[in-house]
PDB file of all heavy atoms in Angstrom:
ATOM      1  N   MET A   1     -12.190  21.124 -38.500  1.00  0.00           N
ATOM      2  CA  MET A   1     -13.269  21.431 -37.574  1.00  0.00           C
ATOM      3  C   MET A   1     -12.739  22.475 -36.610  1.00  0.00           C
ATOM      4  O   MET A   1     -11.721  22.272 -35.987  1.00  0.00           O
ATOM      5  CB  MET A   1     -13.743  20.243 -36.878  1.00  0.00           C
ATOM      6  CG  MET A   1     -14.972  20.454 -35.961  1.00  0.00           C
ATOM      7  SD  MET A   1     -15.517  19.013 -35.033  1.00  0.00           S
ATOM      8  CE  MET A   1     -16.084  17.986 -36.376  1.00  0.00           C
ATOM      9  N   THR A   2     -13.474  23.469 -36.510  1.00  0.00           N
ATOM     10  CA  THR A   2     -12.971  24.664 -35.631  1.00  0.00           C
ATOM     11  C   THR A   2     -13.252  24.360 -34.172  1.00  0.00           C
ATOM     12  O   THR A   2     -14.036  23.430 -33.889  1.00  0.00           O
ATOM     13  CB  THR A   2     -13.668  25.995 -36.085  1.00  0.00           C
ATOM     14  OG1 THR A   2     -15.073  25.941 -35.819  1.00  0.00           O
ATOM     15  CG2 THR A   2     -13.393  26.360 -37.474  1.00  0.00           C
ATOM     16  N   LEU A   3     -12.759  25.207 -33.282  1.00  0.00           N
ATOM     17  CA  LEU A   3     -13.014  25.013 -31.976  1.00  0.00           C
ATOM     18  C   LEU A   3     -14.455  25.156 -31.555  1.00  0.00           C
ATOM     19  O   LEU A   3     -14.997  24.458 -30.674  1.00  0.00           O
ATOM     20  CB  LEU A   3     -12.104  26.066 -31.105  1.00  0.00           C
ATOM     21  CG  LEU A   3     -12.108  25.862 -29.609  1.00  0.00           C
ATOM     22  CD1 LEU A   3     -11.533  24.505 -29.258  1.00  0.00           C
ATOM     23  CD2 LEU A   3     -11.264  26.939 -28.972  1.00  0.00           C
ATOM     24  N   THR A   4     -15.101  26.105 -32.165  1.00  0.00           N
ATOM     25  CA  THR A   4     -16.442  26.390 -31.941  1.00  0.00           C
ATOM     26  C   THR A   4     -17.341  25.225 -32.260  1.00  0.00           C
ATOM     27  O   THR A   4     -18.271  24.849 -31.556  1.00  0.00           O
ATOM     28  CB  THR A   4     -16.920  27.569 -32.704  1.00  0.00           C
ATOM     29  OG1 THR A   4     -16.095  28.736 -32.364  1.00  0.00           O
ATOM     30  CG2 THR A   4     -18.403  28.056 -32.289  1.00  0.00           C
ATOM     31  N   GLN A   5     -17.013  24.610 -33.433  1.00  0.00           N
ATOM     32  CA  GLN A   5     -17.831  23.410 -33.834  1.00  0.00           C
ATOM     33  C   GLN A   5     -17.578  22.262 -32.880  1.00  0.00           C
ATOM     34  O   GLN A   5     -18.465  21.510 -32.577  1.00  0.00           O
ATOM     35  CB  GLN A   5     -17.360  22.938 -35.187  1.00  0.00           C
ATOM     36  CG  GLN A   5     -17.934  23.909 -36.323  1.00  0.00           C
ATOM     37  CD  GLN A   5     -17.356  23.550 -37.631  1.00  0.00           C
ATOM     38  OE1 GLN A   5     -16.243  22.933 -37.831  1.00  0.00           O
ATOM     39  NE2 GLN A   5     -18.205  23.792 -38.758  1.00  0.00           N
ATOM     40  N   LYS A   6     -16.314  22.087 -32.364  1.00  0.00           N
ATOM     41  CA  LYS A   6     -16.117  21.060 -31.423  1.00  0.00           C
ATOM     42  C   LYS A   6     -16.871  21.265 -30.126  1.00  0.00           C
ATOM     43  O   LYS A   6     -17.399  20.290 -29.486  1.00  0.00           O
ATOM     44  CB  LYS A   6     -14.557  20.941 -31.057  1.00  0.00           C
ATOM     45  CG  LYS A   6     -13.797  20.318 -32.169  1.00  0.00           C
ATOM     46  CD  LYS A   6     -12.340  20.231 -31.737  1.00  0.00           C
ATOM     47  CE  LYS A   6     -11.484  19.735 -32.899  1.00  0.00           C
ATOM     48  NZ  LYS A   6     -10.032  19.590 -32.511  1.00  0.00           N
ATOM     49  N   ARG A   7     -16.871  22.534 -29.721  1.00  0.00           N
ATOM     50  CA  ARG A   7     -17.564  22.863 -28.474  1.00  0.00           C
ATOM     51  C   ARG A   7     -19.097  22.494 -28.574  1.00  0.00           C
ATOM     52  O   ARG A   7     -19.751  22.017 -27.735  1.00  0.00           O
ATOM     53  CB  ARG A   7     -17.453  24.326 -28.137  1.00  0.00           C
ATOM     54  CG  ARG A   7     -16.093  24.646 -27.524  1.00  0.00           C
ATOM     55  CD  ARG A   7     -16.035  26.151 -27.094  1.00  0.00           C
ATOM     56  NE  ARG A   7     -14.710  26.499 -26.560  1.00  0.00           N
ATOM     57  CZ  ARG A   7     -14.375  27.726 -26.252  1.00  0.00           C
ATOM     58  NH1 ARG A   7     -15.199  28.690 -26.436  1.00  0.00           N
ATOM     59  NH2 ARG A   7     -13.197  27.973 -25.730  1.00  0.00           N
ATOM     60  N   ARG A   8     -19.647  22.873 -29.803  1.00  0.00           N
ATOM     61  CA  ARG A   8     -21.073  22.614 -29.996  1.00  0.00           C
ATOM     62  C   ARG A   8     -21.358  21.087 -30.027  1.00  0.00           C
ATOM     63  O   ARG A   8     -22.426  20.742 -29.503  1.00  0.00           O
ATOM     64  CB  ARG A   8     -21.541  23.251 -31.269  1.00  0.00           C
ATOM     65  CG  ARG A   8     -21.679  24.752 -31.157  1.00  0.00           C
ATOM     66  CD  ARG A   8     -22.244  25.388 -32.450  1.00  0.00           C
ATOM     67  NE  ARG A   8     -22.363  26.790 -32.298  1.00  0.00           N
ATOM     68  CZ  ARG A   8     -22.667  27.622 -33.226  1.00  0.00           C
ATOM     69  NH1 ARG A   8     -22.801  27.162 -34.457  1.00  0.00           N
ATOM     70  NH2 ARG A   8     -22.750  28.934 -33.055  1.00  0.00           N
ATOM     71  N   LEU A   9     -20.490  20.448 -30.655  1.00  0.00           N
ATOM     72  CA  LEU A   9     -20.673  18.930 -30.694  1.00  0.00           C
ATOM     73  C   LEU A   9     -20.571  18.285 -29.322  1.00  0.00           C
ATOM     74  O   LEU A   9     -21.452  17.483 -28.981  1.00  0.00           O
ATOM     75  CB  LEU A   9     -19.571  18.342 -31.675  1.00  0.00           C
ATOM     76  CG  LEU A   9     -19.721  16.828 -32.064  1.00  0.00           C
ATOM     77  CD1 LEU A   9     -20.995  16.601 -32.755  1.00  0.00           C
ATOM     78  CD2 LEU A   9     -18.547  16.342 -32.760  1.00  0.00           C
ATOM     79  N   ILE A  10     -19.635  18.684 -28.549  1.00  0.00           N
ATOM     80  CA  ILE A  10     -19.539  18.192 -27.167  1.00  0.00           C
ATOM     81  C   ILE A  10     -20.718  18.571 -26.315  1.00  0.00           C
ATOM     82  O   ILE A  10     -21.238  17.795 -25.640  1.00  0.00           O
ATOM     83  CB  ILE A  10     -18.176  18.654 -26.513  1.00  0.00           C
ATOM     84  CG1 ILE A  10     -16.980  18.020 -27.251  1.00  0.00           C
ATOM     85  CG2 ILE A  10     -18.118  18.399 -25.121  1.00  0.00           C
ATOM     86  CD1 ILE A  10     -15.670  18.599 -26.841  1.00  0.00           C
ATOM     87  N   LEU A  11     -21.132  19.861 -26.473  1.00  0.00           N
ATOM     88  CA  LEU A  11     -22.265  20.322 -25.712  1.00  0.00           C
ATOM     89  C   LEU A  11     -23.531  19.509 -26.125  1.00  0.00           C
ATOM     90  O   LEU A  11     -24.358  19.166 -25.237  1.00  0.00           O
ATOM     91  CB  LEU A  11     -22.489  21.853 -25.937  1.00  0.00           C
ATOM     92  CG  LEU A  11     -23.570  22.464 -25.123  1.00  0.00           C
ATOM     93  CD1 LEU A  11     -23.231  22.351 -23.705  1.00  0.00           C
ATOM     94  CD2 LEU A  11     -23.763  23.880 -25.591  1.00  0.00           C
ATOM     95  N   ALA A  12     -23.736  19.244 -27.491  1.00  0.00           N
ATOM     96  CA  ALA A  12     -24.914  18.516 -27.870  1.00  0.00           C
ATOM     97  C   ALA A  12     -24.845  17.102 -27.332  1.00  0.00           C
ATOM     98  O   ALA A  12     -25.879  16.613 -26.863  1.00  0.00           O
ATOM     99  CB  ALA A  12     -24.928  18.482 -29.411  1.00  0.00           C
ATOM    100  N   ALA A  13     -23.692  16.486 -27.247  1.00  0.00           N
ATOM    101  CA  ALA A  13     -23.552  15.100 -26.700  1.00  0.00           C
ATOM    102  C   ALA A  13     -23.906  15.133 -25.230  1.00  0.00           C
ATOM    103  O   ALA A  13     -24.507  14.200 -24.714  1.00  0.00           O
ATOM    104  CB  ALA A  13     -22.147  14.577 -26.937  1.00  0.00           C
ATOM    105  N   ILE A  14     -23.455  16.158 -24.464  1.00  0.00           N
ATOM    106  CA  ILE A  14     -23.741  16.113 -23.118  1.00  0.00           C
ATOM    107  C   ILE A  14     -25.142  16.383 -22.817  1.00  0.00           C
ATOM    108  O   ILE A  14     -25.775  15.828 -21.946  1.00  0.00           O
ATOM    109  CB  ILE A  14     -22.874  17.388 -22.435  1.00  0.00           C
ATOM    110  CG1 ILE A  14     -21.404  16.922 -22.349  1.00  0.00           C
ATOM    111  CG2 ILE A  14     -23.349  17.716 -21.051  1.00  0.00           C
ATOM    112  CD1 ILE A  14     -20.521  17.944 -21.970  1.00  0.00           C
ATOM    113  N   VAL A  15     -25.802  17.235 -23.692  1.00  0.00           N
ATOM    114  CA  VAL A  15     -27.264  17.402 -23.508  1.00  0.00           C
ATOM    115  C   VAL A  15     -28.055  16.147 -23.756  1.00  0.00           C
ATOM    116  O   VAL A  15     -28.921  15.862 -23.007  1.00  0.00           O
ATOM    117  CB  VAL A  15     -27.750  18.565 -24.524  1.00  0.00           C
ATOM    118  CG1 VAL A  15     -29.265  18.669 -24.532  1.00  0.00           C
ATOM    119  CG2 VAL A  15     -27.180  19.932 -23.975  1.00  0.00           C
ATOM    120  N   VAL A  16     -27.657  15.478 -24.783  1.00  0.00           N
ATOM    121  CA  VAL A  16     -28.435  14.200 -25.074  1.00  0.00           C
ATOM    122  C   VAL A  16     -28.195  13.231 -23.908  1.00  0.00           C
ATOM    123  O   VAL A  16     -29.139  12.574 -23.515  1.00  0.00           O
ATOM    124  CB  VAL A  16     -27.915  13.561 -26.440  1.00  0.00           C
ATOM    125  CG1 VAL A  16     -28.376  12.213 -26.641  1.00  0.00           C
ATOM    126  CG2 VAL A  16     -28.369  14.490 -27.517  1.00  0.00           C
ATOM    127  N   ALA A  17     -26.967  13.035 -23.441  1.00  0.00           N
ATOM    128  CA  ALA A  17     -26.767  12.130 -22.354  1.00  0.00           C
ATOM    129  C   ALA A  17     -27.487  12.532 -21.098  1.00  0.00           C
ATOM    130  O   ALA A  17     -28.109  11.689 -20.384  1.00  0.00           O
ATOM    131  CB  ALA A  17     -25.218  12.070 -22.113  1.00  0.00           C
ATOM    132  N   ALA A  18     -27.435  13.845 -20.765  1.00  0.00           N
ATOM    133  CA  ALA A  18     -28.239  14.374 -19.600  1.00  0.00           C
ATOM    134  C   ALA A  18     -29.676  13.993 -19.690  1.00  0.00           C
ATOM    135  O   ALA A  18     -30.309  13.655 -18.762  1.00  0.00           O
ATOM    136  CB  ALA A  18     -27.915  15.802 -19.340  1.00  0.00           C
ATOM    137  N   PHE A  19     -30.240  14.328 -20.890  1.00  0.00           N
ATOM    138  CA  PHE A  19     -31.706  14.028 -21.162  1.00  0.00           C
ATOM    139  C   PHE A  19     -31.960  12.501 -20.943  1.00  0.00           C
ATOM    140  O   PHE A  19     -32.971  12.155 -20.250  1.00  0.00           O
ATOM    141  CB  PHE A  19     -32.035  14.398 -22.566  1.00  0.00           C
ATOM    142  CG  PHE A  19     -33.430  14.148 -22.885  1.00  0.00           C
ATOM    143  CD1 PHE A  19     -34.463  14.943 -22.441  1.00  0.00           C
ATOM    144  CD2 PHE A  19     -33.856  13.156 -23.694  1.00  0.00           C
ATOM    145  CE1 PHE A  19     -35.821  14.808 -22.686  1.00  0.00           C
ATOM    146  CE2 PHE A  19     -35.167  12.961 -24.053  1.00  0.00           C
ATOM    147  CZ  PHE A  19     -36.103  13.808 -23.566  1.00  0.00           C
ATOM    148  N   VAL A  20     -31.174  11.679 -21.479  1.00  0.00           N
ATOM    149  CA  VAL A  20     -31.422  10.210 -21.334  1.00  0.00           C
ATOM    150  C   VAL A  20     -31.295   9.791 -19.869  1.00  0.00           C
ATOM    151  O   VAL A  20     -32.244   9.031 -19.446  1.00  0.00           O
ATOM    152  CB  VAL A  20     -30.486   9.389 -22.284  1.00  0.00           C
ATOM    153  CG1 VAL A  20     -30.632   7.917 -21.998  1.00  0.00           C
ATOM    154  CG2 VAL A  20     -30.872   9.709 -23.747  1.00  0.00           C
ATOM    155  N   LEU A  21     -30.297  10.249 -19.259  1.00  0.00           N
ATOM    156  CA  LEU A  21     -30.046   9.773 -17.839  1.00  0.00           C
ATOM    157  C   LEU A  21     -31.124  10.384 -16.906  1.00  0.00           C
ATOM    158  O   LEU A  21     -31.537   9.719 -16.005  1.00  0.00           O
ATOM    159  CB  LEU A  21     -28.658  10.182 -17.377  1.00  0.00           C
ATOM    160  CG  LEU A  21     -27.511   9.373 -18.015  1.00  0.00           C
ATOM    161  CD1 LEU A  21     -26.128   9.959 -17.588  1.00  0.00           C
ATOM    162  CD2 LEU A  21     -27.610   7.948 -17.707  1.00  0.00           C
ATOM    163  N   GLY A  22     -31.496  11.597 -17.238  1.00  0.00           N
ATOM    164  CA  GLY A  22     -32.592  12.199 -16.398  1.00  0.00           C
ATOM    165  C   GLY A  22     -33.877  11.512 -16.493  1.00  0.00           C
ATOM    166  O   GLY A  22     -34.567  11.250 -15.514  1.00  0.00           O
ATOM    167  N   ARG A  23     -34.197  11.103 -17.785  1.00  0.00           N
ATOM    168  CA  ARG A  23     -35.456  10.300 -17.951  1.00  0.00           C
ATOM    169  C   ARG A  23     -35.383   9.058 -17.257  1.00  0.00           C
ATOM    170  O   ARG A  23     -36.405   8.594 -16.565  1.00  0.00           O
ATOM    171  CB  ARG A  23     -35.692  10.135 -19.548  1.00  0.00           C
ATOM    172  CG  ARG A  23     -35.948  11.344 -20.233  1.00  0.00           C
ATOM    173  CD  ARG A  23     -37.360  11.477 -20.762  1.00  0.00           C
ATOM    174  NE  ARG A  23     -37.986  10.226 -20.892  1.00  0.00           N
ATOM    175  CZ  ARG A  23     -39.179  10.117 -21.450  1.00  0.00           C
ATOM    176  NH1 ARG A  23     -39.850  11.254 -21.794  1.00  0.00           N
ATOM    177  NH2 ARG A  23     -39.863   8.992 -21.462  1.00  0.00           N
ATOM    178  N   LEU A  24     -34.221   8.339 -17.337  1.00  0.00           N
ATOM    179  CA  LEU A  24     -34.093   7.126 -16.621  1.00  0.00           C
ATOM    180  C   LEU A  24     -34.211   7.227 -15.110  1.00  0.00           C
ATOM    181  O   LEU A  24     -34.759   6.386 -14.447  1.00  0.00           O
ATOM    182  CB  LEU A  24     -32.711   6.442 -17.072  1.00  0.00           C
ATOM    183  CG  LEU A  24     -32.527   4.995 -16.632  1.00  0.00           C
ATOM    184  CD1 LEU A  24     -33.613   4.096 -17.219  1.00  0.00           C
ATOM    185  CD2 LEU A  24     -31.115   4.571 -16.984  1.00  0.00           C
ATOM    186  N   ALA A  25     -33.584   8.269 -14.603  1.00  0.00           N
ATOM    187  CA  ALA A  25     -33.623   8.496 -13.110  1.00  0.00           C
ATOM    188  C   ALA A  25     -35.095   8.760 -12.720  1.00  0.00           C
ATOM    189  O   ALA A  25     -35.572   8.218 -11.708  1.00  0.00           O
ATOM    190  CB  ALA A  25     -32.721   9.637 -12.748  1.00  0.00           C
ATOM    191  N   VAL A  26     -35.836   9.606 -13.478  1.00  0.00           N
ATOM    192  CA  VAL A  26     -37.206   9.921 -13.065  1.00  0.00           C
ATOM    193  C   VAL A  26     -38.089   8.559 -13.169  1.00  0.00           C
ATOM    194  O   VAL A  26     -38.884   8.347 -12.328  1.00  0.00           O
ATOM    195  CB  VAL A  26     -37.730  11.004 -13.994  1.00  0.00           C
ATOM    196  CG1 VAL A  26     -39.318  11.095 -13.879  1.00  0.00           C
ATOM    197  CG2 VAL A  26     -37.119  12.301 -13.716  1.00  0.00           C
ATOM    198  N   ARG A  27     -37.764   7.807 -14.225  1.00  0.00           N
ATOM    199  CA  ARG A  27     -38.577   6.618 -14.440  1.00  0.00           C
ATOM    200  C   ARG A  27     -38.272   5.599 -13.334  1.00  0.00           C
ATOM    201  O   ARG A  27     -39.194   4.980 -12.808  1.00  0.00           O
ATOM    202  CB  ARG A  27     -38.188   5.994 -15.764  1.00  0.00           C
ATOM    203  CG  ARG A  27     -39.052   4.846 -16.211  1.00  0.00           C
ATOM    204  CD  ARG A  27     -38.703   4.439 -17.579  1.00  0.00           C
ATOM    205  NE  ARG A  27     -39.395   3.142 -17.893  1.00  0.00           N
ATOM    206  CZ  ARG A  27     -39.199   2.511 -18.997  1.00  0.00           C
ATOM    207  NH1 ARG A  27     -38.344   2.863 -19.858  1.00  0.00           N
ATOM    208  NH2 ARG A  27     -39.868   1.373 -19.148  1.00  0.00           N
ATOM    209  N   SER A  28     -37.000   5.550 -12.831  1.00  0.00           N
ATOM    210  CA  SER A  28     -36.731   4.512 -11.782  1.00  0.00           C
ATOM    211  C   SER A  28     -37.280   4.964 -10.475  1.00  0.00           C
ATOM    212  O   SER A  28     -37.818   4.139  -9.739  1.00  0.00           O
ATOM    213  CB  SER A  28     -35.156   4.397 -11.675  1.00  0.00           C
ATOM    214  OG  SER A  28     -34.613   5.571 -11.307  1.00  0.00           O
ATOM    215  N   VAL A  29     -37.314   6.223 -10.188  1.00  0.00           N
ATOM    216  CA  VAL A  29     -37.938   6.829  -9.032  1.00  0.00           C
ATOM    217  C   VAL A  29     -39.436   6.515  -9.039  1.00  0.00           C
ATOM    218  O   VAL A  29     -40.042   6.073  -7.966  1.00  0.00           O
ATOM    219  CB  VAL A  29     -37.589   8.297  -8.735  1.00  0.00           C
ATOM    220  CG1 VAL A  29     -38.499   8.820  -7.607  1.00  0.00           C
ATOM    221  CG2 VAL A  29     -36.175   8.416  -8.433  1.00  0.00           C
ATOM    222  N   TRP A  30     -40.014   6.834 -10.157  1.00  0.00           N
ATOM    223  CA  TRP A  30     -41.506   6.579 -10.247  1.00  0.00           C
ATOM    224  C   TRP A  30     -41.864   5.069 -10.097  1.00  0.00           C
ATOM    225  O   TRP A  30     -42.843   4.836  -9.510  1.00  0.00           O
ATOM    226  CB  TRP A  30     -41.986   7.067 -11.605  1.00  0.00           C
ATOM    227  CG  TRP A  30     -43.444   7.159 -11.705  1.00  0.00           C
ATOM    228  CD1 TRP A  30     -44.238   6.446 -12.641  1.00  0.00           C
ATOM    229  CD2 TRP A  30     -44.358   8.025 -11.016  1.00  0.00           C
ATOM    230  NE1 TRP A  30     -45.528   6.646 -12.403  1.00  0.00           N
ATOM    231  CE2 TRP A  30     -45.612   7.663 -11.440  1.00  0.00           C
ATOM    232  CE3 TRP A  30     -44.181   9.032 -10.055  1.00  0.00           C
ATOM    233  CZ2 TRP A  30     -46.736   8.306 -10.951  1.00  0.00           C
ATOM    234  CZ3 TRP A  30     -45.241   9.613  -9.582  1.00  0.00           C
ATOM    235  CH2 TRP A  30     -46.525   9.244  -9.993  1.00  0.00           C
ATOM    236  N   ASN A  31     -40.951   4.300 -10.617  1.00  0.00           N
ATOM    237  CA  ASN A  31     -41.182   2.724 -10.504  1.00  0.00           C
ATOM    238  C   ASN A  31     -41.170   2.340  -9.059  1.00  0.00           C
ATOM    239  O   ASN A  31     -41.809   1.429  -8.626  1.00  0.00           O
ATOM    240  CB  ASN A  31     -40.219   2.038 -11.284  1.00  0.00           C
ATOM    241  CG  ASN A  31     -40.798   1.685 -12.694  1.00  0.00           C
ATOM    242  OD1 ASN A  31     -41.677   0.824 -12.806  1.00  0.00           O
ATOM    243  ND2 ASN A  31     -40.321   2.325 -13.676  1.00  0.00           N
ATOM    244  N   LEU A  32     -40.250   3.077  -8.226  1.00  0.00           N
ATOM    245  CA  LEU A  32     -40.274   2.715  -6.761  1.00  0.00           C
ATOM    246  C   LEU A  32     -41.542   3.160  -6.092  1.00  0.00           C
ATOM    247  O   LEU A  32     -42.027   2.386  -5.220  1.00  0.00           O
ATOM    248  CB  LEU A  32     -39.048   3.475  -6.132  1.00  0.00           C
ATOM    249  CG  LEU A  32     -37.696   2.909  -6.399  1.00  0.00           C
ATOM    250  CD1 LEU A  32     -36.596   3.794  -5.788  1.00  0.00           C
ATOM    251  CD2 LEU A  32     -37.603   1.547  -5.795  1.00  0.00           C
ATOM    252  N   PHE A  33     -42.138   4.159  -6.599  1.00  0.00           N
ATOM    253  CA  PHE A  33     -43.355   4.659  -5.965  1.00  0.00           C
ATOM    254  C   PHE A  33     -44.532   3.738  -6.366  1.00  0.00           C
ATOM    255  O   PHE A  33     -45.373   3.398  -5.474  1.00  0.00           O
ATOM    256  CB  PHE A  33     -43.752   6.033  -6.422  1.00  0.00           C
ATOM    257  CG  PHE A  33     -42.971   7.112  -5.733  1.00  0.00           C
ATOM    258  CD1 PHE A  33     -42.460   8.166  -6.515  1.00  0.00           C
ATOM    259  CD2 PHE A  33     -42.681   7.095  -4.389  1.00  0.00           C
ATOM    260  CE1 PHE A  33     -41.663   9.168  -5.888  1.00  0.00           C
ATOM    261  CE2 PHE A  33     -41.869   8.056  -3.778  1.00  0.00           C
ATOM    262  CZ  PHE A  33     -41.362   9.115  -4.558  1.00  0.00           C
ATOM    263  N   VAL A  34     -44.668   3.362  -7.532  1.00  0.00           N
ATOM    264  CA  VAL A  34     -45.884   2.634  -8.033  1.00  0.00           C
ATOM    265  C   VAL A  34     -45.648   1.070  -7.935  1.00  0.00           C
ATOM    266  O   VAL A  34     -46.495   0.315  -8.063  1.00  0.00           O
ATOM    267  CB  VAL A  34     -46.265   3.035  -9.425  1.00  0.00           C
ATOM    268  CG1 VAL A  34     -46.683   4.403  -9.452  1.00  0.00           C
ATOM    269  CG2 VAL A  34     -45.268   2.654 -10.483  1.00  0.00           C
ATOM    270  N   GLY A  35     -44.351   0.635  -7.695  1.00  0.00           N
ATOM    271  CA  GLY A  35     -44.055  -0.726  -7.746  1.00  0.00           C
ATOM    272  C   GLY A  35     -43.945  -1.330  -9.109  1.00  0.00           C
ATOM    273  O   GLY A  35     -44.552  -0.869 -10.081  1.00  0.00           O
ATOM    274  N   GLY A  36     -43.087  -2.350  -9.345  1.00  0.00           N
ATOM    275  CA  GLY A  36     -42.955  -2.868 -10.623  1.00  0.00           C
ATOM    276  C   GLY A  36     -41.512  -2.915 -11.117  1.00  0.00           C
ATOM    277  O   GLY A  36     -40.651  -2.332 -10.348  1.00  0.00           O
ATOM    278  N   THR A  37     -41.282  -3.406 -12.256  1.00  0.00           N
ATOM    279  CA  THR A  37     -39.886  -3.541 -12.724  1.00  0.00           C
ATOM    280  C   THR A  37     -39.538  -2.303 -13.618  1.00  0.00           C
ATOM    281  O   THR A  37     -40.448  -1.707 -14.219  1.00  0.00           O
ATOM    282  CB  THR A  37     -39.711  -4.802 -13.535  1.00  0.00           C
ATOM    283  OG1 THR A  37     -40.601  -4.806 -14.613  1.00  0.00           O
ATOM    284  CG2 THR A  37     -39.964  -6.094 -12.652  1.00  0.00           C
ATOM    285  N   LEU A  38     -38.335  -2.058 -13.688  1.00  0.00           N
ATOM    286  CA  LEU A  38     -37.928  -0.739 -14.432  1.00  0.00           C
ATOM    287  C   LEU A  38     -38.035  -0.830 -15.878  1.00  0.00           C
ATOM    288  O   LEU A  38     -38.498   0.048 -16.510  1.00  0.00           O
ATOM    289  CB  LEU A  38     -36.496  -0.448 -14.083  1.00  0.00           C
ATOM    290  CG  LEU A  38     -35.898   0.844 -14.590  1.00  0.00           C
ATOM    291  CD1 LEU A  38     -36.689   1.994 -14.008  1.00  0.00           C
ATOM    292  CD2 LEU A  38     -34.461   0.962 -14.160  1.00  0.00           C
ATOM    293  N   PHE A  39     -37.763  -1.995 -16.477  1.00  0.00           N
ATOM    294  CA  PHE A  39     -37.765  -2.206 -17.953  1.00  0.00           C
ATOM    295  C   PHE A  39     -38.910  -2.976 -18.412  1.00  0.00           C
ATOM    296  O   PHE A  39     -38.901  -3.441 -19.547  1.00  0.00           O
ATOM    297  CB  PHE A  39     -36.412  -2.797 -18.417  1.00  0.00           C
ATOM    298  CG  PHE A  39     -35.289  -1.886 -17.993  1.00  0.00           C
ATOM    299  CD1 PHE A  39     -34.416  -2.251 -16.948  1.00  0.00           C
ATOM    300  CD2 PHE A  39     -35.039  -0.704 -18.677  1.00  0.00           C
ATOM    301  CE1 PHE A  39     -33.391  -1.526 -16.649  1.00  0.00           C
ATOM    302  CE2 PHE A  39     -33.999   0.124 -18.311  1.00  0.00           C
ATOM    303  CZ  PHE A  39     -33.059  -0.294 -17.344  1.00  0.00           C
ATOM    304  N   GLY A  40     -39.991  -3.164 -17.576  1.00  0.00           N
ATOM    305  CA  GLY A  40     -41.252  -3.646 -18.109  1.00  0.00           C
ATOM    306  C   GLY A  40     -41.337  -5.233 -18.128  1.00  0.00           C
ATOM    307  O   GLY A  40     -42.283  -5.760 -18.469  1.00  0.00           O
ATOM    308  N   GLY A  41     -40.230  -5.963 -17.805  1.00  0.00           N
ATOM    309  CA  GLY A  41     -40.283  -7.368 -17.823  1.00  0.00           C
ATOM    310  C   GLY A  41     -40.569  -7.923 -16.460  1.00  0.00           C
ATOM    311  O   GLY A  41     -40.419  -7.218 -15.388  1.00  0.00           O
ATOM    312  N   ASN A  42     -41.018  -9.176 -16.386  1.00  0.00           N
ATOM    313  CA  ASN A  42     -41.121  -9.855 -15.145  1.00  0.00           C
ATOM    314  C   ASN A  42     -39.961 -10.670 -14.871  1.00  0.00           C
ATOM    315  O   ASN A  42     -39.653 -11.661 -15.554  1.00  0.00           O
ATOM    316  CB  ASN A  42     -42.410 -10.720 -15.230  1.00  0.00           C
ATOM    317  CG  ASN A  42     -42.751 -11.265 -13.825  1.00  0.00           C
ATOM    318  OD1 ASN A  42     -42.094 -11.012 -12.821  1.00  0.00           O
ATOM    319  ND2 ASN A  42     -43.848 -12.090 -13.770  1.00  0.00           N
ATOM    320  N   PHE A  43     -39.100 -10.398 -13.869  1.00  0.00           N
ATOM    321  CA  PHE A  43     -37.849 -11.043 -13.594  1.00  0.00           C
ATOM    322  C   PHE A  43     -37.925 -12.307 -12.867  1.00  0.00           C
ATOM    323  O   PHE A  43     -37.042 -12.942 -12.649  1.00  0.00           O
ATOM    324  CB  PHE A  43     -36.851 -10.143 -12.985  1.00  0.00           C
ATOM    325  CG  PHE A  43     -36.459  -8.901 -13.850  1.00  0.00           C
ATOM    326  CD1 PHE A  43     -36.490  -7.662 -13.336  1.00  0.00           C
ATOM    327  CD2 PHE A  43     -36.135  -9.117 -15.201  1.00  0.00           C
ATOM    328  CE1 PHE A  43     -36.116  -6.524 -14.097  1.00  0.00           C
ATOM    329  CE2 PHE A  43     -35.794  -8.021 -16.004  1.00  0.00           C
ATOM    330  CZ  PHE A  43     -35.730  -6.756 -15.437  1.00  0.00           C
ATOM    331  N   LEU A  44     -39.191 -12.525 -12.325  1.00  0.00           N
ATOM    332  CA  LEU A  44     -39.342 -13.756 -11.491  1.00  0.00           C
ATOM    333  C   LEU A  44     -39.689 -14.963 -12.332  1.00  0.00           C
ATOM    334  O   LEU A  44     -40.370 -14.944 -13.268  1.00  0.00           O
ATOM    335  CB  LEU A  44     -40.342 -13.516 -10.405  1.00  0.00           C
ATOM    336  CG  LEU A  44     -40.032 -12.497  -9.427  1.00  0.00           C
ATOM    337  CD1 LEU A  44     -41.181 -12.184  -8.433  1.00  0.00           C
ATOM    338  CD2 LEU A  44     -38.768 -12.799  -8.673  1.00  0.00           C
TER     339      LEU A  44
END
């Protein structure tokens, strides 16, 4: 595997992680605004 392929693989992994964490952050903030649990369950 060449250096360019490694860079692309690492960049792709970072992009996927950033996308997932960004969606989770937006979802948690939105849940604070509307009230409710983050993952859809009733914890009480």
